[in-house]
C-alpha positions as CSV (number, residue, x, y, z in Angstrom):
1,M,2.5,-37.5,15.6
2,R,3.5,-40.1,13.0
3,A,0.1,-41.7,13.3
4,L,-1.6,-38.4,12.6
5,F,0.6,-37.7,9.6
6,L,-0.2,-41.2,8.2
7,L,-3.9,-40.6,8.7
8,L,-3.8,-37.3,6.8
9,W,-1.8,-38.9,4.0
10,L,-4.3,-41.7,3.7
11,C,-7.2,-39.2,3.6
12,A,-5.5,-37.2,0.8
13,A,-4.6,-40.3,-1.1
14,S,-8.2,-41.6,-0.9
15,A,-9.5,-38.2,-2.1
16,W,-7.3,-38.4,-5.2
17,G,-8.0,-42.1,-5.9
18,A,-5.2,-43.9,-4.2
19,E,-2.4,-41.5,-5.3
20,P,-2.0,-37.8,-6.2
21,P,-2.6,-36.9,-9.9
22,L,1.0,-35.7,-10.3
23,T,2.3,-39.0,-9.1
24,R,-0.1,-40.8,-11.3
25,A,0.9,-38.7,-14.3
26,E,4.6,-39.3,-13.8
27,R,4.0,-43.0,-13.5
28,A,2.0,-43.1,-16.8
29,F,4.7,-41.0,-18.5
30,D,7.4,-43.4,-17.4
31,A,5.3,-46.2,-18.8
32,L,5.2,-44.3,-22.2
33,E,1.4,-43.9,-21.8
34,F,1.5,-40.3,-23.0
35,D,-2.2,-39.7,-23.5
36,T,-3.0,-41.0,-19.9
37,A,0.0,-38.9,-18.6
38,A,-1.3,-35.7,-20.3
39,E,-4.7,-36.1,-18.7
40,A,-3.2,-36.7,-15.3
41,F,-0.8,-33.7,-15.7
42,Q,-3.8,-31.5,-16.5
43,A,-5.6,-32.8,-13.4
44,A,-2.5,-32.1,-11.3
45,L,-2.5,-28.4,-12.5
46,A,-6.1,-28.0,-11.2
47,A,-5.2,-29.5,-7.8
48,P,-3.7,-27.7,-4.8
49,G,0.1,-27.7,-5.0
50,S,3.4,-25.8,-4.8
51,L,5.3,-23.9,-7.4
52,G,7.7,-26.8,-7.8
53,E,4.9,-29.2,-8.5
54,R,3.5,-26.8,-11.0
55,L,6.8,-26.7,-12.9
56,D,6.9,-30.5,-12.9
57,A,3.3,-30.7,-14.2
58,W,3.8,-28.2,-17.0
59,R,7.1,-29.8,-18.1
60,G,5.5,-33.3,-18.1
61,L,2.4,-32.0,-20.0
62,A,4.6,-30.3,-22.7
63,M,6.7,-33.4,-23.2
64,S,3.7,-35.7,-23.3
65,R,2.1,-33.7,-26.0
66,A,5.4,-33.5,-27.9
67,F,5.8,-37.3,-27.9
68,M,2.2,-37.6,-29.2
69,G,3.1,-35.3,-32.1
70,Q,1.1,-32.3,-30.9
71,R,3.8,-29.8,-31.5
72,Q,1.8,-26.6,-31.1
73,A,0.2,-27.8,-27.9
74,A,3.6,-28.8,-26.6
75,Q,5.0,-25.3,-27.4
76,E,2.2,-23.6,-25.5
77,A,2.9,-25.8,-22.5
78,F,6.6,-25.0,-22.7
79,E,5.8,-21.3,-22.9
80,V,4.0,-21.5,-19.6
81,L,6.9,-23.4,-18.1
82,L,9.3,-20.7,-19.2
83,V,7.0,-18.0,-17.8
84,L,7.2,-19.7,-14.4
85,D,10.9,-20.5,-14.7
86,P,12.8,-18.5,-17.4
87,E,15.9,-20.6,-16.7
88,A,14.2,-24.0,-17.4
89,Q,16.0,-26.4,-19.7
90,V,15.3,-29.8,-21.4
91,Q,17.8,-32.5,-22.1
92,A,19.4,-32.4,-25.6
93,S,19.3,-36.2,-25.6
94,L,15.5,-36.2,-25.8
95,G,15.8,-35.4,-29.5
96,P,14.3,-32.9,-31.9
97,K,10.7,-34.0,-31.1
98,I,11.2,-32.3,-27.7
99,R,13.9,-29.7,-28.5
100,A,12.0,-28.2,-31.5
101,P,8.8,-27.0,-29.6
102,F,11.0,-26.0,-26.6
103,E,13.2,-23.8,-28.6
104,A,10.2,-22.3,-30.4
105,A,8.7,-21.5,-27.0
106,R,11.9,-19.8,-25.9
107,K,12.1,-17.7,-29.0
108,A,8.4,-16.7,-28.6
109,L,9.1,-15.5,-25.1
110,Q,12.4,-13.8,-25.8
111,G,12.7,-10.7,-23.6
112,Q,9.4,-11.3,-21.9
113,R,9.1,-12.0,-18.2
114,P,6.3,-11.8,-15.6
115,V,6.4,-8.7,-13.4
116,L,4.3,-8.4,-10.2
117,T,4.3,-4.8,-9.1
118,V,3.3,-3.4,-5.7
119,E,3.2,0.3,-5.1
120,R,1.6,3.0,-3.0
121,L,-0.4,5.8,-4.5
122,P,-0.5,9.4,-3.2
123,D,-4.0,8.9,-1.8
124,G,-2.6,6.1,0.4
125,R,-3.9,3.0,-1.5
126,V,-1.6,0.0,-2.0
127,V,-2.0,-1.3,-5.5
128,A,-0.8,-4.6,-7.1
129,T,-0.6,-5.3,-10.9
130,L,0.6,-8.4,-12.8
131,D,2.1,-8.4,-16.2
132,Q,2.4,-12.0,-17.5
133,P,3.4,-12.9,-21.1
134,R,1.1,-15.9,-21.0
135,R,-2.0,-16.2,-18.9
136,V,-1.2,-18.7,-16.1
137,A,-2.2,-16.8,-12.9
138,V,-5.9,-16.2,-12.7
139,E,-6.1,-14.0,-9.6
140,V,-4.0,-11.3,-7.8
141,L,-4.2,-10.7,-4.1
142,V,-2.8,-7.7,-2.2
143,A,-2.9,-7.4,1.6
144,V,-2.2,-4.4,3.8
145,R,-1.9,-3.7,7.6
146,L,-0.6,-1.0,9.9
147,P,2.9,-1.9,11.3
148,G,2.5,-4.1,14.3
149,A,-1.2,-4.9,13.7
150,A,-2.3,-8.5,14.0
151,G,-4.1,-9.1,10.7
152,F,-4.1,-7.9,7.1
153,T,-6.9,-6.3,5.0
154,A,-6.9,-8.1,1.6
155,A,-8.4,-7.6,-1.8
156,V,-8.5,-10.1,-4.7
157,G,-9.0,-9.4,-8.4
158,A,-8.2,-10.7,-11.9
159,P,-4.9,-9.9,-13.6
160,P,-3.5,-7.7,-14.7
161,G,-5.4,-5.6,-12.1
162,P,-4.9,-3.2,-10.6
163,V,-6.1,-4.6,-7.3
164,S,-6.0,-2.1,-4.4
165,V,-6.6,-1.8,-0.7
166,K,-7.3,1.6,0.9
167,A,-5.0,3.0,3.6
168,G,-4.7,6.4,5.2
169,P,-2.0,8.4,3.5
170,A,-0.7,9.8,6.8
171,R,0.3,6.3,8.2
172,A,3.1,3.9,7.2
173,V,1.8,0.5,6.2
174,E,3.1,-3.1,5.5
175,A,1.9,-5.1,2.5
176,Y,2.5,-8.1,0.3
177,A,1.0,-9.4,-3.0
178,M,0.8,-12.8,-4.7
179,A,-0.6,-14.2,-7.9
180,R,-2.2,-17.7,-7.9
181,D,-3.4,-20.1,-10.5
182,A,-6.7,-21.9,-10.8
183,G,-5.6,-24.6,-8.2
184,G,-4.5,-22.0,-5.7
185,A,-0.7,-22.4,-6.2
186,I,1.3,-19.3,-5.6
187,L,3.2,-18.5,-8.8
188,F,4.5,-15.0,-8.2
189,E,4.8,-13.0,-5.0
190,R,6.2,-9.8,-3.6
191,G,6.8,-9.8,0.1
192,S,4.9,-12.2,2.3
193,M,2.8,-12.4,5.4
194,R,5.8,-13.1,7.6
195,A,8.1,-10.6,5.7
196,P,5.9,-7.9,4.3
197,L,7.0,-4.9,2.3
198,R,7.0,-1.5,4.1
199,F,5.7,1.7,2.7
200,D,6.3,5.1,4.3
201,A,3.5,7.6,4.9
202,M,2.6,9.6,1.9
203,E,2.0,12.9,3.7
204,A,2.8,14.5,7.1
205,P,0.3,14.0,9.9
206,P,-1.8,17.0,10.8
207,P,-0.3,19.3,13.5
208,A,-1.4,18.8,17.1
209,V,-4.0,21.3,18.4
210,A,-2.7,23.5,21.3
211,A,-4.1,22.5,24.6
212,A,-4.4,26.1,25.9
213,R,-3.9,29.6,24.8
214,E,-0.7,31.5,25.7
215,P,-1.3,33.4,29.0
216,A,-1.6,37.1,28.7
217,R,1.5,39.0,29.6
218,P,1.2,41.4,32.6
219,V,1.6,45.1,31.9
220,P,4.8,46.3,33.5
221,E,4.5,49.0,36.1
222,V,6.2,52.3,35.3
223,H,7.8,54.2,38.2
224,E,9.1,57.8,38.2
225,E,12.9,57.5,38.5
226,D,15.8,59.5,37.4
227,G,13.6,62.3,36.2
228,S,11.4,60.1,34.1
229,R,7.7,61.0,34.0
230,P,5.0,58.3,34.5
231,L,2.0,57.7,32.3
232,W,-1.0,59.5,33.8
233,P,-4.5,59.8,32.6
234,F,-6.0,63.3,32.2
235,V,-9.7,64.0,31.9
236,V,-11.0,67.3,30.4
237,G,-14.7,67.8,30.1
238,G,-15.5,64.1,30.6
239,V,-13.2,62.7,28.0
240,G,-9.4,62.4,28.3
241,L,-6.6,60.9,26.2
242,A,-3.3,59.8,27.9
243,A,0.0,59.8,26.1
244,A,3.4,58.3,27.2
245,A,6.2,60.4,28.6
246,G,3.8,62.8,30.2
247,V,2.5,64.3,27.0
248,V,-1.3,64.8,27.4
249,L,-3.7,65.7,24.7
250,G,-7.0,67.0,26.0
251,V,-10.2,67.2,24.1
252,V,-12.9,69.4,25.5
253,L,-16.3,68.1,24.7
254,S,-18.4,70.4,27.0
255,Q,-18.5,74.1,27.7
256,P,-17.2,75.2,31.2
257,E,-19.8,76.3,33.7
258,P,-20.5,80.1,33.6
259,L,-19.1,82.3,36.3
260,A,-21.5,84.1,38.6
261,L,-20.5,87.8,38.7
262,P,-22.3,90.7,40.6
263,A,-24.2,93.2,38.5
264,A,-22.2,96.0,37.2
265,D,-22.3,99.3,39.2
266,R,-23.3,101.9,36.7
267,T,-23.1,104.8,39.3
268,E,-19.4,104.9,38.7
269,R,-19.0,105.4,42.4
270,L,-16.1,104.0,44.2
271,P,-17.1,101.6,46.8
């Protein structure tokens, strides 16, 4: 394991020319070679690294420019440092050449802080936006998945955004967002892949469809008891109407058959 780590370290060192640019920059700064240090710090900002390494690089770049008498350039580098770390400080013992551009940067950023926002819209989309006082992050990423799913669906865009990923509004989702610089270092983030944010569903799911219709209820039988009268149909002339409680309405639609009577006896004789 140690041999593998040593091999990886040697490969990385050879890729950066014997030592990483941040290490080379700090070595030049300690040797008071501020022009060489400034170039190496800029190279370190373009290389892969962590947020802590970015803070060291921006601080070193600002101080190198200040010692070279480039006050405006030093202030701009200090402003980026304060965007990444609003609590950053410099030693008072470094003198006014460092303190002056640092205090100017702090005054310029007074009340301004970066804000990375992640929210869910009514249509289900998860949206990320980045408000940064100074442009230091160059891309915003937002990733979304259903709870328990293996992978995330991600989208990347330029700040301030918005950068969004579609998601069904009837399902809860998990999400995270991050903002990265040109070297890929994560400068700001909300949630993470291992500890994502959770957003509830935006609307209730549709109701389930009934599997079968309600069975028809049987017609109860009516029996004649205690003087009650049953329901009987009556037919008169081919059409009949039945009414409850024995009330029957008849409608005669045809004439009754004529009666056959013998011819009248006009002799007026008794039979």
